[in-house]
C-alpha positions, 0 to 999 in steps of 0.5 A: 124365928120358926120355920113355916112349912109349905107344899110348892103349890101352898108358896106359890099361892102366898108369893102371888097373894103378895105380888098382886097386893104389892103390884095391884092392890097397892097402886089402887088403894093409893089412886082412891085416897088421892081421888077421895082427897079431891073431894074436900074436907077429909073430916066427913069424907067416908071414901078417903076413910074407906080408902084409908081403911083399905090401904091399912089392911093391905099394908098389914096383910103385906107385911105378914106375907113378907114376914111368912115367906121370909120363914117358908120352908119348902117340903119336897114331897117326892122324897116322902115314902107314904108309909106313914102319915107326914106333912104333905101325904094325903090320908083317907080316914074312916070314921068309926062312928058312921062309917064316913070316908074323909080325905085330907091332906096335910099342910101348912097353917097358911095353906089350910082350907077345910073346903078343899081337904086341906087340914093344918100340920097344927090341927088336932086330927093332923097331930093325931095322925102324924106318925101313924101308918095304914090300918091304925086306929086314932083317937081324936080330942075335938071340941065336939068330943072324942072322934075315933078314925081309922087310917085307910090309905096314905098317898104321897101327892106328887108336886 
């Protein structure tokens, strides 16, 4: 089984979601199913079918998160040098076409959130940046075409 890299905060979020699903959402949906059963004929009971669909989603997500947490590998960011782009580092890059600066932190696939500027280590841009030093130019093939970036700074984010 392949290990899945996580920052401490990312792993804590996944564990929190798993705990919430098991201790809060699962009991709620069980109650909703029981209440819907009391309404009679299950074939035409929309509440029952909606609750069963929700239960299926919750159980599937619990199974997925249990698998993810069992394969989680916590990366100690305090041991990173910050000299090159690696998992966990925050990198400021310059889009050489429009001189737009962008900050990203490279995280595991289950932590990625573009709105929060967290990109997956498996993304094309992260793959292109990994191992590069400050000042390096990077070419990234994207679905929208080739992009050129310059690495302006690399920072290790303490956990």
